[in-house]
C-alpha positions in Angstrom: -65.9 -34.9 6.1 -62.4 -35.9 5.5 -60.1 -33.5 3.4 -60.0 -35.5 -0.3 -56.2 -37.4 -1.2 -54.7 -35.3 -3.6 -53.3 -37.4 -6.2 -50.5 -37.0 -9.0 -50.1 -39.0 -11.8 -46.9 -38.3 -14.1 -45.9 -40.3 -17.1 -42.9 -39.1 -19.6 -44.8 -36.2 -21.8 -47.8 -35.8 -20.4 -49.7 -36.0 -23.9 -51.6 -39.0 -23.7 -51.2 -41.4 -20.3 -51.2 -39.0 -17.1 -53.8 -36.7 -18.1 -56.3 -39.4 -19.5 -56.0 -40.2 -15.9 -56.4 -37.1 -14.6 -59.7 -37.0 -16.4 -60.7 -40.6 -15.7 -60.1 -40.2 -11.6 -60.8 -36.3 -11.9 -64.6 -36.8 -10.8 -64.1 -39.7 -8.2 -65.3 -38.4 -5.1 -62.7 -38.1 -2.1 -60.2 -37.4 -4.9 -57.9 -34.0 -5.9 -56.1 -34.9 -8.5 -53.4 -33.3 -11.5 -50.6 -34.8 -13.8 -47.8 -33.6 -15.2 -44.8 -35.0 -17.5 -41.0 -36.1 -16.3 -39.7 -35.2 -19.4 -37.9 -31.9 -20.7 -39.9 -31.2 -23.6 -43.5 -32.1 -21.6 -46.7 -30.4 -22.4 -47.2 -30.3 -18.8 -44.0 -30.5 -17.2 -43.6 -31.4 -13.3 -42.7 -28.8 -10.7 -42.2 -28.5 -7.5 -45.3 -27.5 -6.1 -47.1 -30.0 -7.6 -45.0 -33.0 -5.3 -45.2 -30.8 -2.3 -49.5 -31.1 -2.8 -49.7 -35.0 -4.1 -50.2 -36.8 -1.3 -50.0 -40.5 -3.8 -47.7 -40.1 -6.5 -48.9 -42.7 -9.6 -46.4 -43.0 -12.3 -46.8 -45.6 -15.6 -43.6 -47.0 -15.6 -41.1 -48.6 -13.5 -38.6 -45.9 -15.6 -40.2 -42.6 -14.1 -40.0 -43.7 -10.8 -36.5 -44.2 -11.1 -36.8 -40.6 -13.0 -38.7 -38.8 -10.3 -36.5 -40.8 -7.4 -33.2 -39.0 -9.3 -34.4 -35.7 -9.5 -36.9 -35.3 -6.6 -35.4 -37.7 -3.8 -35.7 -35.0 -0.9 -39.3 -33.9 -1.9 -40.5 -37.3 -1.9 -40.2 -38.2 1.9 -43.2 -39.1 3.2 -44.7 -39.7 -0.1 -46.0 -42.9 -1.7 -45.0 -43.6 -4.8 -46.8 -46.5 -7.0 -45.8 -47.6 -10.5 -49.4 -49.0 -12.6 -47.2 -50.4 -15.4 -49.0 -49.4 -18.2 -46.5 -48.6 -21.1 -46.7 -45.9 -24.1 -48.6 -47.7 -26.3 -52.0 -46.3 -26.0 -53.2 -42.4 -27.8 -55.3 -40.0 -25.6 -58.6 -41.7 -23.7 -57.9 -44.6 -25.8 -60.9 -47.0 -24.3 -58.3 -49.5 -23.3 -56.4 -47.5 -22.0 -58.8 -46.0 -19.7 -60.0 -49.7 -19.1 -56.4 -50.3 -18.2 -55.9 -47.3 -15.5 -59.2 -48.2 -13.8 -57.8 -51.9 -13.6 -54.5 -50.6 -12.2 -55.3 -47.7 -10.2 -58.9 -47.6 -9.4 -58.6 -50.3 -6.5 -55.6 -47.9 -5.2 -57.6 -44.8 -5.0 -61.1 -46.4 -3.9 
């Protein structure tokens, strides 16, 4: 059996989108997931160990990718960063957010 893919979900403050993604995809077979926020006041701020751990990094907005590259370019070498294009318009586990995550990230993670 192959090793699970390690997927790191990132948003701004780790309050709604990335924790929802971790909850939605956390029990998918073949995946290990984690999540964090990129803002200074994030509930769970991103750390270097998470970047080292991740095989795939999934961000919610293009601005997150730019911020990630500006701060951690060297740590991202060899890692794929995917932008889902999901704005901060939803609450944690809101059904519409779950549906968007499944549609945007589901095919990528199968």
